[in-house]
C-alpha positions as semicolon CSV with decimal commas, in nm:
position;residue;x (nm);y (nm);z (nm)
1;X;-0,250;0,622;2,342
2;X;-0,322;0,258;2,418
3;X;-0,054;0,017;2,298
4;X;-0,204;-0,329;2,267
5;X;-0,042;-0,656;2,163
6;X;-0,318;-0,912;2,218
7;X;-0,635;-0,980;2,021
8;X;-0,842;-1,006;2,339
9;X;-0,733;-0,662;2,464
10;X;-0,797;-0,510;2,122
11;X;-1,147;-0,652;2,109
12;X;-1,220;-0,528;2,460
13;X;-1,114;-0,173;2,370
14;X;-1,326;-0,175;2,054
15;X;-1,626;-0,311;2,249
16;X;-1,600;-0,025;2,497
17;X;-1,596;0,231;2,214
18;X;-1,890;0,066;2,043
19;X;-2,088;0,068;2,366
20;X;-2,057;0,447;2,357
21;X;-2,157;0,458;1,988
22;X;-1,813;0,587;1,881
23;X;-1,698;0,545;1,520
24;X;-1,362;0,387;1,436
25;X;-1,111;0,461;1,160
26;X;-0,828;0,218;1,088
27;X;-0,485;0,258;0,928
28;X;-0,300;-0,073;0,876
29;X;0,079;-0,043;0,837
30;X;0,395;-0,251;0,845
31;X;0,575;0,009;1,055
32;X;0,892;0,211;0,993
33;X;0,650;0,499;0,969
34;X;0,710;0,812;0,762
35;X;0,525;1,133;0,680
36;X;0,292;0,948;0,444
37;X;0,165;0,730;0,727
38;X;0,119;1,033;0,952
39;X;-0,084;1,195;0,674
40;X;-0,312;0,889;0,670
41;X;-0,359;0,924;1,045
42;X;-0,447;1,291;1,016
43;X;-0,705;1,210;0,751
44;X;-0,844;0,934;0,972
45;X;-0,887;1,170;1,265
46;X;-1,115;1,387;1,052
47;X;-1,340;1,091;0,971
48;X;-1,404;0,907;1,298
49;X;-1,416;0,941;1,676
50;X;-1,135;0,692;1,737
51;X;-0,830;0,598;1,529
52;X;-0,658;0,258;1,538
53;X;-0,320;0,200;1,371
54;X;-0,169;-0,146;1,337
55;X;0,203;-0,211;1,301
56;X;0,266;-0,564;1,181
57;X;0,522;-0,698;0,935
58;X;0,313;-0,970;0,777
59;X;0,513;-1,281;0,681
60;X;0,250;-1,421;0,445
61;X;0,295;-1,141;0,191
62;X;0,668;-1,204;0,151
63;X;0,783;-1,464;-0,100
64;X;1,086;-1,684;-0,029
65;X;1,403;-1,479;-0,075
66;X;1,228;-1,145;-0,017
67;X;1,320;-0,903;0,259
68;X;1,101;-1,018;0,550
69;X;1,391;-1,058;0,795
70;X;1,559;-0,737;0,677
71;X;1,242;-0,529;0,656
72;X;1,302;-0,215;0,865
73;X;1,142;-0,238;1,210
74;X;1,133;0,071;1,433
75;X;0,867;0,005;1,700
76;X;0,976;0,268;1,953
77;X;1,002;0,542;1,692
78;X;0,670;0,435;1,539
79;X;0,494;0,455;1,875
80;X;0,630;0,803;1,939
81;X;0,516;0,931;1,598
82;X;0,169;0,790;1,650
83;X;0,147;0,928;2,003
84;X;0,239;1,271;1,867
85;X;-0,034;1,233;1,605
86;X;-0,289;1,161;1,881
87;X;-0,370;0,806;1,771
88;X;-0,607;0,638;2,016
89;X;-0,486;0,279;1,988
90;X;-0,173;0,118;1,847
91;X;-0,207;-0,254;1,778
92;X;0,136;-0,424;1,765
93;X;0,076;-0,800;1,764
94;X;0,340;-1,069;1,730
95;X;0,338;-1,316;1,444
96;X;0,229;-1,588;1,688
97;X;-0,065;-1,374;1,803
98;X;-0,205;-1,343;1,451
99;X;-0,090;-1,683;1,319
100;X;-0,106;-1,913;1,625
101;X;-0,081;-2,229;1,413
102;X;0,199;-2,086;1,199
103;X;0,189;-1,865;0,894
104;X;0,285;-2,143;0,652
105;X;-0,043;-2,333;0,670
106;X;-0,341;-2,106;0,725
107;X;-0,681;-2,021;0,584
108;X;-0,630;-1,751;0,324
109;X;-0,822;-1,492;0,125
110;X;-0,746;-1,442;-0,242
111;X;-0,882;-1,195;-0,497
112;X;-0,845;-1,363;-0,839
113;X;-0,768;-1,169;-1,152
114;X;-0,652;-0,842;-0,999
115;X;-0,394;-1,027;-0,788
116;X;-0,233;-1,193;-1,089
117;X;-0,136;-0,879;-1,281
118;X;0,160;-0,642;-1,251
119;X;0,318;-0,690;-0,907
120;X;0,130;-1,018;-0,873
121;X;0,330;-1,162;-1,163
122;X;0,660;-1,072;-1,001
123;X;0,565;-1,145;-0,638
124;X;0,365;-1,470;-0,641
125;X;0,141;-1,502;-0,336
126;X;0,202;-1,144;-0,226
127;X;-0,154;-1,021;-0,269
128;X;-0,297;-1,336;-0,116
129;X;-0,098;-1,249;0,195
130;X;-0,218;-0,889;0,181
131;X;-0,584;-0,984;0,142
132;X;-0,558;-1,240;0,421
133;X;-0,400;-1,008;0,678
134;X;-0,625;-0,714;0,592
135;X;-0,935;-0,933;0,625
136;X;-0,809;-1,058;0,963
137;X;-0,743;-0,704;1,082
138;X;-1,083;-0,583;0,961
139;X;-1,241;-0,867;1,156
140;X;-1,048;-0,769;1,471
141;X;-1,074;-0,389;1,456
142;X;-1,426;-0,374;1,309
143;X;-1,363;-0,027;1,163
144;X;-1,621;0,195;0,998
145;X;-1,358;0,325;0,758
146;X;-1,006;0,217;0,662
147;X;-0,748;0,434;0,489
148;X;-0,490;0,326;0,230
149;X;-0,237;0,523;0,029
150;X;-0,268;0,544;-0,348
151;X;0,101;0,460;-0,397
152;X;0,004;0,093;-0,366
153;X;-0,270;0,135;-0,627
154;X;-0,304;-0,232;-0,718
155;X;-0,331;-0,322;-0,350
156;X;-0,598;-0,054;-0,306
157;X;-0,813;-0,201;-0,585
158;X;-0,768;-0,554;-0,449
159;X;-0,883;-0,449;-0,103
160;X;-1,181;-0,265;-0,248
161;X;-1,279;-0,576;-0,445
162;X;-1,235;-0,797;-0,139
163;X;-1,452;-0,568;0,073
164;X;-1,723;-0,567;-0,193
165;X;-1,713;-0,942;-0,258
166;X;-1,710;-1,042;0,111
167;X;-1,955;-0,774;0,227
168;X;-1,726;-0,616;0,484
169;X;-1,910;-0,319;0,642
170;X;-1,603;-0,100;0,591
171;X;-1,563;0,208;0,374
172;X;-1,226;0,225;0,196
173;X;-1,075;0,572;0,171
174;X;-0,791;0,627;-0,076
175;X;-0,539;0,895;0,020
176;X;-0,307;1,058;-0,239
177;X;0,060;0,961;-0,238
178;X;0,288;1,175;-0,023
179;X;0,614;1,257;-0,199
180;X;0,961;1,381;-0,122
181;X;1,050;1,723;-0,269
182;X;1,217;1,532;-0,555
183;X;0,890;1,358;-0,638
184;X;0,998;1,022;-0,494
185;X;0,698;0,848;-0,337
186;X;0,748;0,800;0,036
187;X;0,793;0,436;0,129
188;X;0,932;0,240;0,421
189;X;1,166;0,067;0,178
190;X;1,327;0,402;0,090
191;X;1,531;0,339;0,405
192;X;1,733;0,092;0,199
193;X;1,846;0,366;-0,045
194;X;2,169;0,556;-0,015
195;X;2,150;0,936;-0,043
196;X;2,275;0,908;-0,402
197;X;2,018;0,640;-0,486
198;X;1,741;0,856;-0,336
199;X;1,815;1,127;-0,590
200;X;1,832;0,870;-0,867
201;X;1,506;0,705;-0,751
202;X;1,306;1,019;-0,834
203;X;1,357;0,936;-1,204
204;X;1,085;0,671;-1,170
205;X;0,822;0,936;-1,098
206;X;0,955;1,160;-1,375
207;X;0,915;0,876;-1,625
208;X;0,556;0,826;-1,514
209;X;0,489;1,198;-1,553
210;X;0,650;1,206;-1,899
211;X;0,429;0,918;-2,011
212;X;0,119;1,092;-1,873
213;X;0,211;1,415;-2,048
214;X;0,255;1,234;-2,379
215;X;-0,089;1,075;-2,348
216;X;-0,250;1,405;-2,253
217;X;-0,094;1,560;-2,566
218;X;-0,276;1,302;-2,773
219;X;-0,017;1,026;-2,813
220;X;-0,215;0,700;-2,818
221;X;0,065;0,456;-2,900
222;X;0,073;0,307;-2,552
223;X;0,312;0,026;-2,643
224;X;0,572;0,273;-2,769
225;X;0,533;0,498;-2,465
226;X;0,585;0,201;-2,234
227;X;0,896;0,086;-2,427
228;X;1,045;0,437;-2,425
229;X;1,011;0,474;-2,050
230;X;1,146;0,126;-1,981
231;X;1,450;0,215;-2,191
232;X;1,487;0,544;-2,001
233;X;1,477;0,361;-1,669
234;X;1,730;0,104;-1,785
235;X;1,964;0,378;-1,906
236;X;1,935;0,541;-1,562
237;X;2,046;0,224;-1,384
238;X;1,709;0,070;-1,295
239;X;1,597;-0,287;-1,356
240;X;1,227;-0,245;-1,445
241;X;0,977;-0,518;-1,368
242;X;0,708;-0,336;-1,563
243;X;0,589;0,001;-1,689
244;X;0,227;-0,030;-1,791
245;X;-0,067;0,188;-1,895
246;X;-0,391;0,047;-1,757
247;X;-0,757;0,126;-1,718
248;X;-0,800;0,293;-1,382
249;X;-1,103;0,098;-1,263
250;X;-0,980;-0,260;-1,304
251;X;-0,619;-0,254;-1,432
252;X;-0,709;-0,404;-1,769
253;X;-0,454;-0,290;-2,033
254;X;-0,579;0,045;-2,158
255;X;-0,755;0,063;-2,489
256;X;-0,814;0,352;-2,723
257;X;-1,165;0,408;-2,589
258;X;-1,055;0,433;-2,223
259;X;-1,032;0,782;-2,077
260;X;-0,957;0,721;-1,708
261;X;-0,608;0,571;-1,695
262;X;-0,341;0,481;-1,444
263;X;0,024;0,433;-1,535
264;X;0,202;0,195;-1,301
265;X;0,567;0,104;-1,269
266;X;0,787;-0,119;-1,059
267;X;1,165;-0,115;-1,087
268;X;1,468;-0,221;-0,889
269;X;1,736;0,027;-0,794
270;X;2,019;-0,171;-0,646
271;X;1,858;-0,403;-0,392
272;X;1,547;-0,188;-0,349
273;X;1,223;-0,246;-0,535
274;X;1,030;0,076;-0,596
275;X;0,670;0,111;-0,711
276;X;0,474;0,420;-0,813
277;X;0,187;0,530;-1,031
278;X;0,010;0,835;-1,174
279;X;-0,351;0,864;-1,280
280;X;-0,484;1,078;-1,562
281;X;-0,798;1,151;-1,759
282;X;-0,772;1,206;-2,131
283;X;-1,035;1,370;-2,346
């Protein structure tokens, strides 16, 4: 596995692959890798000749007061996991490499509308940072296909919209969420949870499943379902940011005529912010 830190070396490696007509799959990450990331890599290996993984904790998607400095960084362990998964190239740039003039004042990419809902309301500027770094990485890696987990469903839709609007020649592949046996969605931020909180955190997924089951049984009072599950989360010790039933395709609040739905939730447990979602189709 190549481990590359500079843009010039990355571009040279990609040029050599392209000269041999090899296809490239890309998995962008912020490191502290877990089984969900490894699953993305395994999927990628089925779809292209070469697999690139980036590990970069992107400062522009963290708002002031968020956990950029404390975000878990495990570069040696990450490299070993990716080597074991037979990744071809690991790109681990510094902040200065990707933001040579500083991350505070930089050209940015923003997807209006989708970026303002749900997590966008509670993390101003977050999705602008995501869209900017993903567009930069797409420009550098030049992948044929890029893989993203469905746990970050809003992010997935934003990246798809960005790719469509800016005509990136990249296919976006969504990969189902990988979960702990309890149902808790795997996340790098789960490292912040105590063992007791990890058990408690699984309640978030159970609330999503209960809401989905109610809708599938024919309950169409979405406002009441949302209120019930927010109250359940609060009673269990969470501080919910939102629990919302949306149209799957564009995250517009679901109406009675919508059949393809996604239920999304974000809630704090102690100092850890958890997000999750479930999708469903109702008849």
